[in-house]
mmCIF file of the C-alpha atoms, coordinates in Angstrom:
data_MODEL
# 
_entry.id   MODEL 
# 
loop_
_atom_site.group_PDB 
_atom_site.id 
_atom_site.type_symbol 
_atom_site.label_atom_id 
_atom_site.label_alt_id 
_atom_site.label_comp_id 
_atom_site.label_asym_id 
_atom_site.label_entity_id 
_atom_site.label_seq_id 
_atom_site.pdbx_PDB_ins_code 
_atom_site.Cartn_x 
_atom_site.Cartn_y 
_atom_site.Cartn_z 
_atom_site.occupancy 
_atom_site.B_iso_or_equiv 
_atom_site.pdbx_formal_charge 
_atom_site.auth_seq_id 
_atom_site.auth_comp_id 
_atom_site.auth_asym_id 
_atom_site.auth_atom_id 
_atom_site.pdbx_PDB_model_num 
ATOM 1  C CA . MET A 1 1  ? 0.000   0.000  0.000  1.00 0.00 ? 1  MET A CA 1 
ATOM 2  C CA . LEU A 1 2  ? 2.776   2.446  0.861  1.00 0.00 ? 2  LEU A CA 1 
ATOM 3  C CA . GLU A 1 3  ? 4.458   2.043  -2.518 1.00 0.00 ? 3  GLU A CA 1 
ATOM 4  C CA . SER A 1 4  ? 1.327   2.604  -4.598 1.00 0.00 ? 4  SER A CA 1 
ATOM 5  C CA . SER A 1 5  ? -0.540  5.096  -2.410 1.00 0.00 ? 5  SER A CA 1 
ATOM 6  C CA . TYR A 1 6  ? 2.210   7.169  -0.779 1.00 0.00 ? 6  TYR A CA 1 
ATOM 7  C CA . PRO A 1 7  ? 5.292   6.983  -3.049 1.00 0.00 ? 7  PRO A CA 1 
ATOM 8  C CA . GLN A 1 8  ? 6.672   10.304 -1.759 1.00 0.00 ? 8  GLN A CA 1 
ATOM 9  C CA . PHE A 1 9  ? 7.304   8.758  1.670  1.00 0.00 ? 9  PHE A CA 1 
ATOM 10 C CA . LEU A 1 10 ? 9.036   5.709  0.215  1.00 0.00 ? 10 LEU A CA 1 
ATOM 11 C CA . ARG A 1 11 ? 11.339  7.461  -2.282 1.00 0.00 ? 11 ARG A CA 1 
ATOM 12 C CA . TYR A 1 12 ? 11.863  11.095 -1.441 1.00 0.00 ? 12 TYR A CA 1 
ATOM 13 C CA . ARG A 1 13 ? 14.072  13.812 -2.865 1.00 0.00 ? 13 ARG A CA 1 
ATOM 14 C CA . SER A 1 14 ? 13.869  16.036 0.196  1.00 0.00 ? 14 SER A CA 1 
ATOM 15 C CA . LEU A 1 15 ? 12.461  15.916 3.712  1.00 0.00 ? 15 LEU A CA 1 
ATOM 16 C CA . GLU A 1 16 ? 11.888  18.906 5.954  1.00 0.00 ? 16 GLU A CA 1 
ATOM 17 C CA . ILE A 1 17 ? 11.112  18.326 9.612  1.00 0.00 ? 17 ILE A CA 1 
ATOM 18 C CA . GLY A 1 18 ? 8.994   21.079 11.089 1.00 0.00 ? 18 GLY A CA 1 
ATOM 19 C CA . GLU A 1 19 ? 7.741   21.932 14.535 1.00 0.00 ? 19 GLU A CA 1 
ATOM 20 C CA . ALA A 1 20 ? 7.497   19.224 17.181 1.00 0.00 ? 20 ALA A CA 1 
ATOM 21 C CA . ARG A 1 21 ? 5.058   19.464 20.088 1.00 0.00 ? 21 ARG A CA 1 
ATOM 22 C CA . SER A 1 22 ? 4.691   17.134 23.037 1.00 0.00 ? 22 SER A CA 1 
ATOM 23 C CA . ASP A 1 23 ? 2.272   16.544 25.849 1.00 0.00 ? 23 ASP A CA 1 
ATOM 24 C CA . ALA A 1 24 ? 3.225   17.655 29.367 1.00 0.00 ? 24 ALA A CA 1 
ATOM 25 C CA . ARG A 1 25 ? 4.923   14.326 30.169 1.00 0.00 ? 25 ARG A CA 1 
ATOM 26 C CA . ALA A 1 26 ? 6.655   14.044 26.753 1.00 0.00 ? 26 ALA A CA 1 
ATOM 27 C CA . ARG A 1 27 ? 5.079   10.634 26.127 1.00 0.00 ? 27 ARG A CA 1 
ATOM 28 C CA . ARG A 1 28 ? 3.399   11.704 22.885 1.00 0.00 ? 28 ARG A CA 1 
ATOM 29 C CA . VAL A 1 29 ? 5.013   13.937 20.302 1.00 0.00 ? 29 VAL A CA 1 
ATOM 30 C CA . MET A 1 30 ? 3.533   15.422 17.114 1.00 0.00 ? 30 MET A CA 1 
ATOM 31 C CA . VAL A 1 31 ? 5.995   16.285 14.348 1.00 0.00 ? 31 VAL A CA 1 
ATOM 32 C CA . SER A 1 32 ? 5.103   18.013 11.096 1.00 0.00 ? 32 SER A CA 1 
ATOM 33 C CA . VAL A 1 33 ? 7.034   17.031 7.960  1.00 0.00 ? 33 VAL A CA 1 
ATOM 34 C CA . THR A 1 34 ? 7.120   18.156 4.344  1.00 0.00 ? 34 THR A CA 1 
ATOM 35 C CA . VAL A 1 35 ? 8.241   15.526 1.846  1.00 0.00 ? 35 VAL A CA 1 
ATOM 36 C CA . THR A 1 36 ? 9.073   15.997 -1.830 1.00 0.00 ? 36 THR A CA 1 
ATOM 37 C CA . GLY A 1 37 ? 9.110   12.728 -3.715 1.00 0.00 ? 37 GLY A CA 1 
ATOM 38 C CA . GLU A 1 38 ? 11.342  11.738 -6.602 1.00 0.00 ? 38 GLU A CA 1 
ATOM 39 C CA . ASP A 1 39 ? 8.259   12.437 -8.742 1.00 0.00 ? 39 ASP A CA 1 
ATOM 40 C CA . GLY A 1 40 ? 8.424   16.124 -7.717 1.00 0.00 ? 40 GLY A CA 1 
ATOM 41 C CA . VAL A 1 41 ? 5.157   15.991 -5.745 1.00 0.00 ? 41 VAL A CA 1 
ATOM 42 C CA . THR A 1 42 ? 5.318   17.681 -2.330 1.00 0.00 ? 42 THR A CA 1 
ATOM 43 C CA . VAL A 1 43 ? 3.084   16.496 0.494  1.00 0.00 ? 43 VAL A CA 1 
ATOM 44 C CA . GLN A 1 44 ? 2.699   17.450 4.139  1.00 0.00 ? 44 GLN A CA 1 
ATOM 45 C CA . ALA A 1 45 ? 2.036   15.099 7.012  1.00 0.00 ? 45 ALA A CA 1 
ATOM 46 C CA . THR A 1 46 ? 1.976   15.012 10.786 1.00 0.00 ? 46 THR A CA 1 
ATOM 47 C CA . TYR A 1 47 ? 3.513   12.088 12.639 1.00 0.00 ? 47 TYR A CA 1 
ATOM 48 C CA . LEU A 1 48 ? 2.196   11.135 16.062 1.00 0.00 ? 48 LEU A CA 1 
ATOM 49 C CA . LEU A 1 49 ? 4.906   9.359  18.082 1.00 0.00 ? 49 LEU A CA 1 
ATOM 50 C CA . ILE A 1 50 ? 4.395   7.568  21.380 1.00 0.00 ? 50 ILE A CA 1 
ATOM 51 C CA . LYS A 1 51 ? 7.076   6.628  23.888 1.00 0.00 ? 51 LYS A CA 1 
ATOM 52 C CA . GLU A 1 52 ? 7.144   2.952  24.903 1.00 0.00 ? 52 GLU A CA 1 
ATOM 53 C CA . ASP A 1 53 ? 9.920   1.255  26.857 1.00 0.00 ? 53 ASP A CA 1 
ATOM 54 C CA . GLY A 1 54 ? 12.073  4.370  26.568 1.00 0.00 ? 54 GLY A CA 1 
ATOM 55 C CA . LYS A 1 55 ? 11.833  4.555  22.752 1.00 0.00 ? 55 LYS A CA 1 
ATOM 56 C CA . PHE A 1 56 ? 9.521   6.413  20.404 1.00 0.00 ? 56 PHE A CA 1 
ATOM 57 C CA . ARG A 1 57 ? 7.483   4.591  17.757 1.00 0.00 ? 57 ARG A CA 1 
ATOM 58 C CA . VAL A 1 58 ? 5.106   5.931  15.127 1.00 0.00 ? 58 VAL A CA 1 
ATOM 59 C CA . GLU A 1 59 ? 1.551   5.624  16.369 1.00 0.00 ? 59 GLU A CA 1 
ATOM 60 C CA . SER A 1 60 ? -0.101  7.230  13.343 1.00 0.00 ? 60 SER A CA 1 
ATOM 61 C CA . VAL A 1 61 ? 0.410   9.552  10.390 1.00 0.00 ? 61 VAL A CA 1 
ATOM 62 C CA . PHE A 1 62 ? -2.053  12.190 9.216  1.00 0.00 ? 62 PHE A CA 1 
ATOM 63 C CA . GLY A 1 63 ? -1.931  13.799 5.792  1.00 0.00 ? 63 GLY A CA 1 
ATOM 64 C CA . GLY A 1 64 ? 0.031   12.826 2.757  1.00 0.00 ? 64 GLY A CA 1 
ATOM 65 C CA . GLN A 1 65 ? -1.634  12.125 -0.544 1.00 0.00 ? 65 GLN A CA 1 
ATOM 66 C CA . PHE A 1 66 ? -3.641  9.016  -1.312 1.00 0.00 ? 66 PHE A CA 1 
ATOM 67 C CA . GLY A 1 67 ? -3.943  7.799  -4.886 1.00 0.00 ? 67 GLY A CA 1 
ATOM 68 C CA . GLU A 1 68 ? -3.384  9.829  -8.019 1.00 0.00 ? 68 GLU A CA 1 
ATOM 69 C CA . PRO A 1 69 ? -3.537  13.647 -7.955 1.00 0.00 ? 69 PRO A CA 1 
ATOM 70 C CA . GLY A 1 70 ? -7.136  14.703 -8.435 1.00 0.00 ? 70 GLY A CA 1 
ATOM 71 C CA . GLU A 1 71 ? -8.475  11.245 -7.575 1.00 0.00 ? 71 GLU A CA 1 
ATOM 72 C CA . VAL A 1 72 ? -11.063 11.036 -4.834 1.00 0.00 ? 72 VAL A CA 1 
ATOM 73 C CA . ALA A 1 73 ? -10.238 8.244  -2.403 1.00 0.00 ? 73 ALA A CA 1 
# 
C-alpha cells in the first residue's frame, strides 16, 4: 500500500522536519514534515509518536496524498 498510495514517503528527494510538540509528560510527540518525492510531488504530514519502553514509535500519520492527484479516495 505504501508504494502505490504514498510513493513520496518511500522514495523522497527532500524531507523537511517542522515543529514538534509534546504533551506535558513528553510521552506523545507530534511532528510536522514536508516531503518531496522523486516524482516532484510535495506532500505534508503530521507524525504522532508515542514513547514505549524508553523509545519512540510511530503511532499514526495524518496527511500525505492518497492515490493519483485529483483522484477522490
